[in-house]
DSSP file (Angstrom, degrees, kcal/mol; ACC not computed):
  #  RESIDUE AA STRUCTURE BP1 BP2  ACC     N-H-->O    O-->H-N    N-H-->O    O-->H-N    TCO  KAPPA ALPHA  PHI   PSI    X-CA   Y-CA   Z-CA
    1    1 A X              0   0    0      0, 0.0     3,-0.1     0, 0.0     0, 0.0   0.000 360.0 360.0 360.0 125.8   -1.7   10.5   10.1
    2    2 A X        -     0   0    0      1,-0.1     2,-0.3     0, 0.0     0, 0.0  -0.247 360.0 -83.5 -67.9 158.0    0.7    8.2    8.3
    3    3 A X        -     0   0    0      1,-0.0     2,-0.4     0, 0.0    -1,-0.1  -0.453  50.7-161.2 -61.9 123.4   -0.3    4.6    7.4
    4    4 A X        -     0   0    0     -2,-0.3     2,-0.2    -3,-0.1     3,-0.1  -0.893  14.0-127.2-109.3 139.9    0.3    2.5   10.5
    5    5 A X        -     0   0    0     -2,-0.4    36,-0.0     1,-0.1     0, 0.0  -0.582  41.1 -90.8 -79.8 146.2    0.7   -1.2   10.4
    6    6 A X        -     0   0    0     -2,-0.2     2,-1.4     1,-0.1    -1,-0.1  -0.238  40.6-115.4 -55.1 143.5   -1.5   -3.1   12.8
    7    7 A X        +     0   0    0     -3,-0.1     2,-0.3    34,-0.0    -1,-0.1  -0.671  59.2 140.6 -89.2  91.4    0.2   -3.8   16.1
    8    8 A X        -     0   0    0     -2,-1.4     2,-0.4    33,-0.0    29,-0.0  -0.961  52.8-113.5-128.7 148.9    0.6   -7.5   16.3
    9    9 A X        -     0   0    0     -2,-0.3     5,-0.1     1,-0.1    -2,-0.0  -0.681  35.9-114.1 -84.2 127.8    3.5   -9.5   17.6
   10   10 A X    >>  -     0   0    0     -2,-0.4     4,-1.2     1,-0.1     3,-0.7  -0.253  22.2-119.9 -58.8 148.4    5.3  -11.6   15.0
   11   11 A X  H 3> S+     0   0    0      1,-0.2     4,-1.6     2,-0.2     3,-0.4   0.870 110.8  61.4 -57.3 -40.3    5.1  -15.3   15.4
   12   12 A X  H 3> S+     0   0    0      1,-0.2     4,-0.8     2,-0.2    -1,-0.2   0.860 101.1  53.0 -59.6 -36.7    8.8  -15.7   15.8
   13   13 A X  H <4 S+     0   0    0     -3,-0.7     3,-0.4     1,-0.2     4,-0.3   0.870 109.9  48.3 -65.8 -36.5    8.8  -13.5   18.9
   14   14 A X  H >< S+     0   0    0     -4,-1.2     3,-0.8    -3,-0.4    -1,-0.2   0.773 104.3  61.2 -74.5 -26.2    6.1  -15.7   20.5
   15   15 A X  H >< S+     0   0    0     -4,-1.6     3,-2.4     1,-0.2    -1,-0.2   0.708  80.8  80.9 -76.4 -20.0    8.0  -18.9   19.7
   16   16 A X  G >< S+     0   0    0     -4,-0.8     3,-0.8    -3,-0.4    -1,-0.2   0.819  90.5  54.1 -58.8 -29.4   11.1  -18.1   21.7
   17   17 A X  G <  S+     0   0    0     -3,-0.8     3,-0.3    -4,-0.3    -1,-0.3   0.553 102.8  59.6 -78.4  -7.0    9.2  -19.2   24.9
   18   18 A X  G X   +     0   0    0     -3,-2.4     3,-1.9     1,-0.2    -1,-0.2   0.236  65.1 112.5-106.4  12.9    8.4  -22.6   23.3
   19   19 A X  T <  S+     0   0    0     -3,-0.8    -1,-0.2     1,-0.3    -2,-0.1   0.719  71.8  60.6 -62.2 -21.5   12.0  -23.8   22.6
   20   20 A X  T 3  S+     0   0    0     -3,-0.3    -1,-0.3     2,-0.0     2,-0.1   0.510  83.8 101.8 -85.8  -3.2   11.7  -26.6   25.2
   21   21 A X  S <  S-     0   0    0     -3,-1.9    -3,-0.0     1,-0.1     2,-0.0  -0.447  86.8 -94.9 -76.8 152.4    8.7  -28.3   23.4
   22   22 A X     >  -     0   0    0      1,-0.1     4,-2.7    -2,-0.1     3,-0.3  -0.364  40.0-111.1 -60.6 148.5    9.2  -31.4   21.3
   23   23 A X  H  > S+     0   0    0      1,-0.2     4,-2.1     2,-0.2     5,-0.2   0.841 115.8  53.4 -53.9 -38.8    9.7  -30.4   17.6
   24   24 A X  H  > S+     0   0    0      2,-0.2     4,-1.6     1,-0.2    -1,-0.2   0.923 113.2  42.5 -64.7 -43.5    6.3  -31.9   16.5
   25   25 A X  H  > S+     0   0    0     -3,-0.3     4,-2.5     1,-0.2    -2,-0.2   0.883 111.4  55.3 -70.0 -38.4    4.4  -30.0   19.1
   26   26 A X  H  X S+     0   0    0     -4,-2.7     4,-2.6     1,-0.2    -2,-0.2   0.887 106.3  52.3 -60.8 -38.8    6.4  -26.8   18.4
   27   27 A X  H  X S+     0   0    0     -4,-2.1     4,-2.1    -5,-0.2    -1,-0.2   0.899 110.1  48.1 -64.6 -40.8    5.4  -27.1   14.7
   28   28 A X  H  X S+     0   0    0     -4,-1.6     4,-2.3     2,-0.2    -2,-0.2   0.918 113.1  47.3 -65.2 -43.0    1.7  -27.3   15.7
   29   29 A X  H  X S+     0   0    0     -4,-2.5     4,-2.8     1,-0.2     5,-0.2   0.904 110.3  53.1 -65.1 -40.9    2.0  -24.4   18.0
   30   30 A X  H  X S+     0   0    0     -4,-2.6     4,-2.3     1,-0.2    -1,-0.2   0.909 109.4  48.6 -60.9 -42.2    3.8  -22.4   15.3
   31   31 A X  H  X S+     0   0    0     -4,-2.1     4,-2.3     2,-0.2    -1,-0.2   0.915 112.3  48.4 -64.3 -42.6    1.0  -23.1   12.8
   32   32 A X  H  X S+     0   0    0     -4,-2.3     4,-2.4     1,-0.2    -2,-0.2   0.906 112.4  48.4 -64.8 -41.3   -1.6  -22.0   15.3
   33   33 A X  H  X S+     0   0    0     -4,-2.8     4,-2.7     2,-0.2    -1,-0.2   0.879 109.9  52.4 -66.5 -36.9    0.2  -18.8   16.2
   34   34 A X  H  X S+     0   0    0     -4,-2.3     4,-2.2    -5,-0.2    -2,-0.2   0.919 110.5  47.7 -64.6 -42.8    0.7  -18.0   12.5
   35   35 A X  H  X S+     0   0    0     -4,-2.3     4,-2.5     2,-0.2    -2,-0.2   0.923 112.9  48.5 -63.0 -43.4   -3.1  -18.5   11.9
   36   36 A X  H  X S+     0   0    0     -4,-2.4     4,-3.0     1,-0.2     5,-0.2   0.909 109.7  52.8 -62.3 -42.4   -3.8  -16.3   14.9
   37   37 A X  H  X S+     0   0    0     -4,-2.7     4,-2.1     2,-0.2    -1,-0.2   0.911 110.8  47.2 -58.8 -44.4   -1.4  -13.6   13.7
   38   38 A X  H  X S+     0   0    0     -4,-2.2     4,-2.2     2,-0.2    -2,-0.2   0.924 114.3  45.6 -65.5 -45.1   -3.1  -13.6   10.3
   39   39 A X  H  X S+     0   0    0     -4,-2.5     4,-2.6     1,-0.2    -2,-0.2   0.902 111.7  52.3 -65.9 -40.3   -6.6  -13.3   11.7
   40   40 A X  H  X S+     0   0    0     -4,-3.0     4,-2.5    -5,-0.2    -1,-0.2   0.895 108.7  51.8 -61.2 -39.4   -5.4  -10.6   14.2
   41   41 A X  H  X S+     0   0    0     -4,-2.1     4,-2.1    -5,-0.2    -2,-0.2   0.937 111.2  45.8 -62.8 -47.7   -4.0   -8.6   11.3
   42   42 A X  H  X S+     0   0    0     -4,-2.2     4,-1.9     1,-0.2    -2,-0.2   0.894 113.1  51.0 -62.5 -39.6   -7.3   -8.8    9.3
   43   43 A X  H  X S+     0   0    0     -4,-2.6     4,-3.1     1,-0.2    -2,-0.2   0.903 108.0  51.8 -65.4 -40.1   -9.2   -7.9   12.5
   44   44 A X  H  X S+     0   0    0     -4,-2.5     4,-1.8     2,-0.2    -1,-0.2   0.906 108.0  51.6 -63.4 -40.6   -7.0   -4.9   13.1
   45   45 A X  H  < S+     0   0    0     -4,-2.1     4,-0.2     1,-0.2    -1,-0.2   0.904 113.4  45.6 -60.0 -40.6   -7.5   -3.7    9.5
   46   46 A X  H >< S+     0   0    0     -4,-1.9     3,-1.6     1,-0.2     6,-0.4   0.923 111.1  51.7 -67.6 -45.6  -11.3   -4.0   10.2
   47   47 A X  H 3< S+     0   0    0     -4,-3.1    -1,-0.2     1,-0.3    -2,-0.2   0.781  98.5  66.6 -63.8 -27.6  -11.1   -2.3   13.6
   48   48 A X  T 3< S+     0   0    0     -4,-1.8     2,-0.4    -5,-0.2    -1,-0.3   0.591  93.6  71.3 -71.8  -9.1   -9.2    0.7   12.1
   49   49 A X  S X  S-     0   0    0     -3,-1.6     3,-1.4    -4,-0.2     2,-0.1  -0.911  94.9-106.9-111.3 135.0  -12.3    1.6   10.0
   50   50 A X  T 3  S-     0   0    0     -2,-0.4    -2,-0.1     1,-0.3    -3,-0.0  -0.361  94.8 -12.6 -61.5 128.5  -15.4    3.1   11.6
   51   51 A X  T 3  S+     0   0    0      1,-0.2    -1,-0.3    -4,-0.1     2,-0.2   0.770  88.0 172.9  53.7  33.2  -18.3    0.6   11.8
   52   52 A X    <   -     0   0    0     -3,-1.4     2,-0.3    -6,-0.4    -1,-0.2  -0.516  10.6-168.7 -74.2 138.9  -16.7   -1.8    9.4
   53   53 A X        -     0   0    0     17,-0.3    17,-1.9    -2,-0.2     2,-0.3  -0.940   2.0-159.8-125.8 149.5  -18.4   -5.2    9.0
   54   54 A X  E     -AB  69  76A   0     22,-3.4    22,-2.8    -2,-0.3     2,-0.3  -0.913   6.7-174.8-129.1 156.5  -17.2   -8.3    7.3
   55   55 A X  E     -A   68   0A   0     13,-2.2    13,-2.4    -2,-0.3     2,-0.5  -0.992  16.5-149.3-145.6 148.7  -18.8  -11.4    5.8
   56   56 A X  E     +A   67   0A   0     26,-0.4     2,-0.3    -2,-0.3    11,-0.2  -0.992  38.1 147.7-116.4 130.0  -17.6  -14.6    4.3
   57   57 A X  E     -A   66   0A   0      9,-2.4     9,-3.1    -2,-0.5     2,-0.2  -0.949  51.1 -81.6-153.0 166.1  -19.9  -16.0    1.6
   58   58 A X  E     -A   65   0A   0     -2,-0.3     7,-0.3     7,-0.2     2,-0.1  -0.493  58.4 -97.3 -70.5 146.8  -20.0  -18.0   -1.6
   59   59 A X    >   -     0   0    0      5,-3.2     3,-1.3    -2,-0.2     5,-0.2  -0.393  22.0-133.9 -64.0 139.8  -19.1  -16.0   -4.7
   60   60 A X  T 3  S+     0   0    0      1,-0.3    -1,-0.1     2,-0.1    -2,-0.0   0.688 108.3  53.6 -69.8 -16.0  -22.2  -14.8   -6.5
   61   61 A X  T 3  S-     0   0    0      3,-0.0    -1,-0.3     0, 0.0    -2,-0.1   0.447 114.9-116.6 -95.2  -1.5  -20.5  -15.9   -9.7
   62   62 A X  S <  S+     0   0    0     -3,-1.3    -2,-0.1     2,-0.2     3,-0.1   0.674  79.6 122.4  78.6  16.9  -19.9  -19.4   -8.4
   63   63 A X  S    S-     0   0    0      1,-0.1     2,-0.4     0, 0.0    -3,-0.1  -0.067  81.7 -71.2-104.7  33.8  -16.1  -19.2   -8.5
   64   64 A X  S    S-     0   0    0     -5,-0.2    -5,-3.2     2,-0.0     2,-0.3  -0.916  70.7 -45.5 123.5-147.6  -15.4  -19.9   -4.9
   65   65 A X  E     -A   58   0A   0     -2,-0.4     2,-0.4    -7,-0.3    -7,-0.2  -0.824  39.4-146.4-128.1 165.9  -15.8  -17.9   -1.7
   66   66 A X  E     -A   57   0A   0     -9,-3.1    -9,-2.4    -2,-0.3     2,-0.5  -0.996   8.7-166.8-136.1 138.0  -15.2  -14.3   -0.5
   67   67 A X  E     +A   56   0A   0     -2,-0.4     2,-0.3   -11,-0.2   -11,-0.2  -0.985  41.1 137.5-117.9 114.8  -14.2  -12.7    2.7
   68   68 A X  E     -A   55   0A   0    -13,-2.4   -13,-2.2    -2,-0.5     2,-0.3  -0.980  56.4 -92.9-155.4 163.7  -14.8   -9.0    2.5
   69   69 A X  E     +A   54   0A   0     -2,-0.3     2,-0.3   -15,-0.2   -15,-0.3  -0.594  57.3 141.8 -78.9 143.3  -16.1   -5.8    4.1
   70   70 A X        -     0   0    0    -17,-1.9   -17,-0.3    -2,-0.3    -2,-0.0  -0.984  59.4-129.1-168.2 166.4  -19.7   -5.0    3.3
   71   71 A X        +     0   0    0     -2,-0.3     3,-0.1   -19,-0.1   -17,-0.1   0.222  66.6 134.1-105.8   8.6  -23.0   -3.7    4.6
   72   72 A X  S >  S-     0   0    0      1,-0.1     3,-2.0   -19,-0.1    -2,-0.1  -0.204  71.2 -88.0 -57.7 146.4  -24.7   -6.9    3.3
   73   73 A X  T 3  S+     0   0    0      1,-0.3    -1,-0.1   -18,-0.0     3,-0.1  -0.333 116.6  33.3 -56.6 134.8  -27.1   -8.6    5.6
   74   74 A X  T 3  S+     0   0    0      1,-0.4    -1,-0.3    -3,-0.1     2,-0.1   0.283  83.5 137.4  98.9  -8.9  -25.3  -11.1    7.8
   75   75 A X    <   -     0   0    0     -3,-2.0    -1,-0.4   -20,-0.1     2,-0.3  -0.426  33.0-167.3 -70.6 147.0  -22.1   -9.1    8.0
   76   76 A X  B     -B   54   0A   0    -22,-2.8   -22,-3.4     2,-0.1     6,-0.1  -0.880  32.2-117.9-133.0 161.3  -20.5   -8.9   11.5
   77   77 A X  S    S+     0   0    0     -2,-0.3     2,-0.5   -24,-0.2   -25,-0.1   0.675  92.8  76.1 -74.6 -15.3  -17.7   -6.8   13.2
   78   78 A X     >  -     0   0    0      1,-0.2     4,-2.2   -24,-0.1    -2,-0.1  -0.848  62.8-156.5-106.6 127.1  -15.5   -9.8   13.8
   79   79 A X  H  > S+     0   0    0     -2,-0.5     4,-2.1     2,-0.2     5,-0.2   0.918 100.4  51.0 -60.5 -44.3  -13.4  -11.6   11.1
   80   80 A X  H  > S+     0   0    0      1,-0.2     4,-2.8     2,-0.2    -1,-0.2   0.904 109.5  49.7 -61.6 -41.5  -13.4  -14.7   13.2
   81   81 A X  H  > S+     0   0    0      2,-0.2     4,-3.0     1,-0.2    -1,-0.2   0.889 107.9  53.8 -66.0 -38.0  -17.2  -14.6   13.6
   82   82 A X  H  X S+     0   0    0     -4,-2.2     4,-1.9     2,-0.2   -26,-0.4   0.919 111.7  45.5 -61.0 -43.0  -17.6  -14.2    9.9
   83   83 A X  H  X S+     0   0    0     -4,-2.1     4,-2.6     2,-0.2    -2,-0.2   0.927 113.5  49.3 -65.3 -45.0  -15.5  -17.3    9.3
   84   84 A X  H  X S+     0   0    0     -4,-2.8     4,-2.8     1,-0.2     5,-0.2   0.908 109.5  51.9 -61.3 -42.2  -17.3  -19.2   12.0
   85   85 A X  H  X S+     0   0    0     -4,-3.0     4,-2.4     2,-0.2    -1,-0.2   0.912 111.1  47.8 -60.7 -42.4  -20.7  -18.2   10.5
   86   86 A X  H  X S+     0   0    0     -4,-1.9     4,-2.1     2,-0.2    -2,-0.2   0.938 113.0  47.4 -63.9 -47.6  -19.7  -19.4    7.1
   87   87 A X  H  X S+     0   0    0     -4,-2.6     4,-2.2     1,-0.2    -2,-0.2   0.924 112.7  49.7 -60.5 -44.7  -18.3  -22.7    8.4
   88   88 A X  H  X S+     0   0    0     -4,-2.8     4,-2.1     1,-0.2    -1,-0.2   0.910 110.1  50.1 -61.4 -43.3  -21.5  -23.3   10.4
   89   89 A X  H  X S+     0   0    0     -4,-2.4     4,-1.8     1,-0.2    -1,-0.2   0.866 110.8  50.1 -65.7 -34.4  -23.7  -22.5    7.4
   90   90 A X  H  X S+     0   0    0     -4,-2.1     4,-1.4     2,-0.2    -1,-0.2   0.883 109.3  50.7 -70.4 -38.3  -21.8  -25.0    5.3
   91   91 A X  H  X S+     0   0    0     -4,-2.2     4,-0.8     1,-0.2    -2,-0.2   0.888 109.7  51.4 -65.4 -38.0  -22.1  -27.7    7.9
   92   92 A X  H  < S+     0   0    0     -4,-2.1     3,-0.5     1,-0.2    -2,-0.2   0.897 111.8  45.7 -65.6 -40.4  -25.8  -27.2    8.1
   93   93 A X  H  < S+     0   0    0     -4,-1.8    -1,-0.2     1,-0.2    -2,-0.2   0.724 110.6  53.7 -77.8 -20.2  -26.3  -27.5    4.3
   94   94 A X  H  <        0   0    0     -4,-1.4    -1,-0.2     1,-0.2    -2,-0.2   0.590 360.0 360.0 -90.2  -9.5  -24.1  -30.6    4.0
   95   95 A X     <        0   0    0     -4,-0.8    -1,-0.2    -3,-0.5    -2,-0.2   0.472 360.0 360.0-101.5 360.0  -26.0  -32.6    6.6
């Protein structure tokens, strides 16, 4: 089976229905759709692999953070959930 790209709708196709919005609101919607498009793409890559799990965590070398596939404890099937878990853990440690 040849490499297939994930089936997601480009942001530009979704924006055609939003032409009547004020420019400021259209820009916000475009940014939200672009973020959704990116997350959907990462999720599709994850879904295309059997039993793939992802995690977002601090780098073990202290040089930032990582979003990656792993069998590490705390990994989840959803890219969005991995991001939410990381954000939630950071909020807990900062308060």
